[in-house]
DRENLOBA-344201 format. One record per residue (C-alpha): residue in one letter; x, y, z. Coordinates in steps of 0.02 Angstrom, whole numbers, padded with zeros to 5 digits, always signed. Layout:
AXYZ
...
***
This chain:
M+00000+00000+00000
Q+00071+00169-00052
R+00064+00310+00075
S-00012+00475+00022
K+00107+00613-00028
S+00049+00718+00119
T+00120+00594+00245
V+00288+00581+00155
E+00334+00757+00098
L+00309+00922+00186
G+00336+01029+00031
D+00469+01148-00034
T+00398+01300+00055
F+00400+01215+00224
N+00577+01153+00193
K+00636+01330+00154
L+00551+01392+00312
W+00636+01252+00409
S+00806+01293+00333
A+00785+01475+00386
A+00740+01411+00559
M+00902+01312+00566
F+01008+01469+00548
S+00893+01571+00660
K+00904+01441+00798
F+01093+01434+00783
A+01093+01623+00810
D+00970+01602+00955
G+01090+01479+01035
L+01238+01598+01018
I+01144+01745+01091
G+01051+01637+01218
A+01216+01586+01297
A+01309+01750+01274
I+01177+01870+01344
P+01159+01785+01516
L+01349+01777+01532
L+01362+01959+01480
A+01231+02006+01609
A+01323+01906+01743
S+01484+01998+01698
L+01396+02164+01729
T+01308+02119+01892
R+01286+01975+02014
D+01124+02044+02088
P+00991+01905+02069
I+00847+02027+02047
L+00937+02125+01909
I+00984+01960+01825
A+00803+01903+01835
I+00738+02066+01762
Q+00864+02056+01620
A+00821+01874+01585
N+00635+01911+01571
L+00645+02065+01462
F+00647+01944+01316
M+00473+01882+01368
L+00396+02050+01416
P+00348+02097+01235
W+00232+01946+01233
L+00132+02026+01372
L+00129+02197+01289
F+00116+02163+01102
A+00067+01983+01063
I-00119+02013+01035
P-00106+02164+00917
I+00041+02085+00824
G-00057+01922+00805
A-00207+02018+00736
L-00096+02113+00614
L-00016+01952+00551
D-00189+01882+00512
R-00207+02021+00383
L-00028+02072+00334
N+00099+01975+00232
R+00189+01854+00347
R+00342+01836+00236
A+00369+02025+00235
A+00353+02030+00424
M+00484+01892+00443
L+00605+01986+00331
M+00581+02147+00428
V+00615+02072+00599
Q+00761+01965+00540
T+00841+02125+00475
S+00816+02205+00646
R+00903+02055+00726
V+01055+02079+00613
I+01064+02260+00675
I+01045+02207+00857
G+01189+02084+00843
L+01301+02217+00766
A+01250+02343+00900
L+01294+02224+01042
A+01463+02185+00963
S+01499+02371+00937
L+01456+02415+01117
L+01573+02280+01182
L+01715+02333+01068
S+01695+02516+01117
G+01684+02479+01303
E+01514+02566+01314
M+01413+02411+01361
N+01308+02426+01519
L+01148+02351+01590
I+01038+02488+01514
W+01101+02453+01338
L+01090+02265+01364
A+00913+02276+01433
S+00854+02391+01293
L+00923+02282+01153
T+00858+02123+01236
F+00684+02199+01241
V+00691+02248+01057
F+00752+02073+01016
G+00602+02006+01112
V+00483+02111+01007
S+00559+02040+00848
E+00535+01864+00919
V+00349+01898+00947
V+00330+01943+00763
Y+00438+01802+00693
D+00367+01663+00803
T+00186+01717+00773
A+00213+01728+00585
T+00297+01557+00579
Q+00167+01467+00685
S+00024+01552+00594
A+00094+01491+00428
I+00108+01307+00478
P-00077+01262+00453
S-00068+01343+00280
L+00078+01231+00232
L+00038+01064+00315
Q-00110+00948+00324
D-00172+00878+00490
D-00078+00714+00470
Q+00084+00811+00441
L+00076+00922+00596
E+00178+00813+00714
K+00309+00781+00581
G+00324+00966+00536
N+00329+01025+00716
S+00456+00887+00755
K+00570+00952+00618
L+00557+01128+00686
Q+00593+01064+00862
I+00745+00967+00797
A+00809+01127+00715
D+00787+01214+00881
T+00873+01074+00978
V+01020+01038+00865
M+01065+01213+00810
Q+01022+01303+00972
G+01061+01172+01105
F+01199+01068+01026
V+01291+01196+00922
G+01244+01375+00965
A+01240+01374+01156
P+01405+01282+01191
L+01494+01378+01052
G+01421+01544+01108
A+01475+01519+01289
Y+01650+01461+01242
I+01682+01603+01118
F+01611+01732+01239
A+01738+01677+01371
V+01878+01700+01243
M+01820+01858+01153
A+01651+01926+01207
F+01599+02019+01048
I+01623+01874+00925
P+01460+01779+00964
F+01358+01935+00923
L+01442+01952+00753
G+01399+01770+00723
V+01218+01808+00769
S+01208+01942+00633
A+01286+01827+00503
C+01162+01686+00540
Y+01010+01798+00532
L+01074+01868+00366
V+01075+01692+00293
A+00899+01665+00361
I+00843+01823+00271
L+00906+01753+00105
L+00812+01590+00135
V+00649+01679+00176
L+00672+01785+00019
S+00668+01622-00082
I+00490+01587-00023
S+00354+01653-00138
K+00264+01809-00078
D+00095+01732-00035
A+00148+01554+00009
L+00129+01582+00196
Q-00045+01660+00187
P-00209+01569+00226
K-00321+01521+00080
L-00461+01649+00089
D-00629+01644+00001
P-00626+01778-00135
A-00813+01805-00106
A-00787+01837+00080
P-00850+02006+00144
K-00732+02150+00179
R-00630+02128+00339
P-00690+02224+00492
P-00577+02351+00581
L-00425+02283+00672
K-00498+02315+00846
D-00653+02214+00799
E-00544+02069+00740
I-00446+02074+00903
R-00610+02068+01001
E-00671+01925+00891
G-00513+01825+00928
L-00527+01854+01116
Q-00710+01806+01114
Y-00670+01647+01019
L-00539+01599+01150
W-00660+01639+01292
R-00799+01532+01216
Q-00686+01382+01183
K-00674+01322+01363
V-00561+01174+01329
L-00440+01283+01232
L-00447+01418+01366
R-00411+01295+01507
L-00266+01222+01409
V-00194+01397+01385
L-00214+01440+01570
T-00134+01276+01623
T+00013+01306+01507
G+00026+01485+01569
F+00045+01436+01751
I+00173+01302+01708
G+00269+01434+01608
F+00260+01550+01760
C+00342+01414+01865
Y+00475+01379+01735
S+00516+01563+01719
M+00535+01571+01908
G+00663+01431+01899
F+00758+01488+01745
A+00770+01675+01783
T+00930+01656+01887
Q+00989+01491+01815
V+01150+01569+01753
L+01196+01615+01933
F+01143+01443+01994
I+01262+01362+01870
L+01407+01484+01888
D+01402+01515+02076
H+01306+01372+02158
L+01372+01230+02049
V+01539+01321+02026
V+01553+01306+01837
A+01674+01410+01733
E+01599+01529+01604
A+01679+01434+01459
N+01589+01274+01516
Y+01419+01355+01539
G+01355+01297+01369
W+01418+01120+01397
V+01318+01106+01559
L+01161+01144+01456
L+01207+01017+01321
P+01111+00869+01399
L+00955+00977+01389
G+00982+00980+01201
V+01017+00792+01195
G+00853+00756+01284
A+00759+00877+01173
L+00829+00795+01017
I+00775+00622+01076
G+00604+00693+01121
A+00586+00779+00952
V+00632+00623+00855
T+00513+00509+00954
S+00364+00624+00985
A+00268+00591+00823
R+00282+00401+00840
F+00240+00409+01026
S+00086+00515+00990
L+00030+00398+00851
R+00046+00246+00965
I-00044+00308+01121
G-00137+00462+01060
R-00091+00645+01061
S-00186+00690+01220
T-00117+00544+01321
A+00059+00586+01265
L+00031+00766+01322
A-00032+00706+01490
I+00130+00610+01516
A+00247+00747+01454
L+00181+00887+01566
P+00214+00809+01738
G+00378+00737+01674
S+00442+00909+01626
A+00379+00987+01788
L+00464+00855+01896
S+00628+00881+01804
L+00625+01065+01852
L+00618+01015+02035
L+00759+00890+02012
C+00868+01028+01939
G+00844+01131+02096
L+00887+00983+02207
S+01049+00948+02113
P+01194+00922+02234
N+01320+00939+02093
V+01335+00983+01909
Y+01319+00802+01852
W+01151+00782+01938
F+01096+00945+01858
M+01147+00884+01685
A+01053+00720+01710
A+00897+00816+01762
G+00922+00927+01610
L+00922+00774+01497
M+00754+00723+01568
Q+00690+00900+01556
G+00737+00918+01373
F+00651+00755+01327
F+00484+00797+01406
I+00484+00981+01355
A+00513+00932+01173
H+00368+00810+01180
W+00256+00941+01261
N+00302+01081+01141
I+00279+00977+00983
L+00116+00896+01035
L+00045+01056+01108
M+00077+01155+00948
S+00001+01013+00846
T-00151+01020+00959
Y-00168+01208+00935
H-00146+01193+00747
A-00285+01064+00742
M-00404+01160+00857
I-00388+01340+00795
P-00450+01399+00623
N-00304+01465+00521
E-00389+01628+00472
I-00390+01682+00656
F-00236+01586+00713
G-00126+01741+00731
R-00250+01823+00850
I-00274+01666+00955
H-00087+01631+00954
G-00055+01809+01013
A-00189+01798+01148
R-00127+01633+01218
R+00054+01690+01213
T+00004+01849+01303
I-00062+01739+01443
V+00074+01606+01439
W+00230+01709+01406
G+00158+01867+01481
L+00157+01781+01651
M+00340+01735+01633
P+00415+01906+01678
I+00313+01902+01839
G+00375+01727+01879
G+00552+01780+01835
L+00546+01928+01953
L+00483+01816+02093
G+00626+01697+02053
G+00749+01840+02073
V+00677+01882+02244
L+00690+01700+02299
A+00868+01690+02233
K+00914+01834+02348
I+00880+01712+02490
D+00957+01557+02410
L+01002+01517+02228
T+00916+01347+02240
L+00745+01415+02291
P+00682+01474+02120
L+00704+01300+02044
I+00638+01208+02197
V+00484+01318+02226
G+00446+01327+02039
G+00468+01139+02023
I+00352+01099+02168
L+00214+01214+02105
A+00230+01153+01924
T+00227+00970+01976
A+00072+00993+02084
L-00023+01080+01944
A+00035+00956+01811
L-00024+00807+01913
S-00193+00888+01944
A-00215+00924+01757
I-00182+00747+01692
R-00366+00698+01680
F-00414+00858+01589
I-00271+00845+01463
R-00311+00663+01425
S-00491+00715+01384
I-00442+00841+01249
Q-00507+00796+01076
T-00440+00884+00920
***
């Protein structure tokens, strides 16, 4: 029996989008390792570190809904090109400030925030385009490929290399960031202008004003109680994770006593676990069902956060990171596949923006709380966040298993 083409090939447009993601995620890995180390070189205050770490997420709270609504009506490819260009400039600006000796926390915080705004646009445009490019039976496979790009290029290559190069010559990783985003721009340029847009009915009535479309998206999310509860559950788990991760760089450098050059290597098992999770998630979901797989992944990832905080040494932390990466990859892939199946594509940008406002908008608050706890003890953010996340995840198992897409 011959399989249908849809289950074998994901299409040229998706593959170009995925190739651009490979270079973007490599850049994300470089900057994701270099910025926390740069912040730690400027201050050791846990609250300032936590604020700096969560400035990347703050734009989701402020701008995700209007940006999502705009991307339901504007050209997604053009938006991607615009924000990737801004990322090239940000990388060059960070390198220039380091070379000139003018770098300080204000500059770092400002550029991190702008980088976060660009991430809101790029992520929303990418995720909104997926249902236009893939059929329902391709969603796990497509999201797995994107997760593998994230894992390999960001976790395996970008983060260890970014940390090592930063310890040798701090400005080099940021030049590499600009070069990678420039390649991603060229790949996005190779995608046809309207390939990422939803297929609209030419006889459809004229679109209402933007504010009415935003209200329509919020009303849709409010009416869909299963979707809303899933978003709220994910939001609280993200709050707990942000609490734990906000001062992780200090936990690794000062509590586990790891040299800056080895910072990226300590995070490498997280990437190994995520790669294994990304490769196995589609088959695991097919065997036991998407909802059951989600119900297993959520408490597994929450428990691993707690184990990280309880780590007596760096090796325990790396083992917990391996577990964490595996379950987070499963959760991310299956959750996005669930959203893609549940949400109509013509309003996906608005719903994606609304749910990210809730989920990632809570993260700066969790991060700030993590900074306060770290003032007392560097282990507390991970332990408290892990306990709260595990308790919620266990209580949500029955609900998650009941989700039908």
